[in-house]
N, C-alpha and C positions, 0 to 999 in steps of 0.2 A: 691527143698525145703531146702536141707542142706545148700546151698549157702546163701539163704535168712536168715536162722538162724545165720549163721556165721557173716553176715553183722550186724545184730541186736546185736550179742554178742560183736562185736567190738565197736559199738556205746555205749552199756551199760558199757563196760569197760572204755571208755572215760568218761562216765557220773560219774563214781566213782571218777575220778580225780577231776572233778568240785565239787562234793559233798564234798570231802576231803578239797578242797580249801575253800568252803563255810563254813565248820565247823571251819577251822582255822580262818577265818575272824570273825565268831561269837565268838570264844574263845578270840580273841584279843579285840573285842568290850566289852565282859564281863569283861576282865581284866582292860580295861580303866575305865569302870563304877565303878568297885570296888576300883580303884585308885583315885576316886573323879570326873572322867569325867561323865557328865550326859547325854552323847549321848545315844539315844534310839537304841535298836536293829532294824535291818531292818524289815519292816512290812511284814506280810504275804499277798500276792496278791491273788485275785480271778481271775482265768484265765479260759476262755472258748475256747474250741477247736471245730470247726465246720468242719466236714469232712464226706462225704458220705461213705467212706471206713472205716468200724469200726476198723479193725486192725491197719490201719495207724493212725487214730485218737487216739486210745488207746496207741499206741507206743509213739506218740508225747506227750500225757498226762503223761505217765510214765517218760519220760525224763524231762519234766517240773517239775514234782513232786520231782525230785532229788534236785531241788533248794529249796525245803521246802515250796512250795506254794500250794494252793487249786486249783485243776483243775477238770473241768467237761467237758465231751465229749458229743456232740450231733451230729446227722447225717443229719439234714436238717433245713431249715428256721423255720418251725413250732416249732420244738423242741427248737431252739434257742430263739424264742419269749417266750416260756413258762419258760425257764431257766432264762432269763433276769428278768422276773416278780418275781422270787424267790430271785435272788441275782444279782445285777448289777456288771458285770465284770470290772476289771481294764484294761484287755487286751483281745482281741478276735483274735485267730489264725484261719484264714479262708482259707479253700481249695478254690482255684479259680474256678476249673472246677468241677461243680456238676450238676446233672440232675435237670431240673426245673429252679431254680434260682441260678445264679452264685454267687460265693463268692464276686465278685465286687458289684453286686446288693445288697447282704446282707449287705456289708459294707456301701453302700450308705444309706440304710434304717436305719442302726444303727446310722450313723452320723446324720440323720434327726430326730432321736428320742431324746427328751431332756434328758431322763434317761441314754442313752448310748452315747451321743454326745462326751463325754470326754474320752471314752475308747480308748486305743491305738489299732489300727488295724494293724494286721500282716498278709500279704498275704503269703500263703503257696501253692506252685504249683510244678508240675513236669516239667513245661516248663518255660524257661526264655525269652519268646518272648517279644520284645519291646512293642507290643500293650498291653500286660497284665500289664507291668510295668507302661506304660503311663496312662492306665485306673485306676490302683491302686493309682497312685500319684494324679490324678485328684480328686478321691473320698476322699483322705485324709489318705491313709494307710501310716504308718510311716516306716514299714519294709517290705521287699520282700524276702522271703526265697524259695530256690529251693530244692525240694526233691531229694535225701535224705538230710534232714536237718543236718547240722553240729552242734555239741554240742556248740562250741564257738559262733556260730551265735545265738543259743537259749539263751546263757548266755548274749549276747549283748542286745537282745530284753528285757529280764527280767530286766537287769540293767537300760535300757532306761525307762521302766515303773516305776521302783523305783525312778529314778531321777526326774520324772515328766515331 
């Protein structure tokens, strides 16, 4: 258990680095606006994390929140459907291996739903097997992250969503 906490501590220490970088970018953006530049600040994203393991889902959400975005965690397909009715996510981080319906199948269903067809799909898995990557690519996932997820990889996914 102590080793697990240490790993999370290291990840969250790394998260502070990205949060500081994000604040610096925001400060520079504010300075440009005050100097006559009309560039708007980055928008706040609505992110959905679907993971059957509550601790893993909440840990991923905490890391994503360090970038200043709204994050909701759900544990299965049914909860995801209910959440999407309340707020359409800009991106969905899907655990690939879940009981019942896999993350790949959830991604397929989200892609076929007109309300969520434009959400960026991000596969999150403990396995980097080529079959998972091929399936994810076929469904339309834009990113494939292997657990434990690196902070710079999360930053890349968030920047990708912001860029459109």
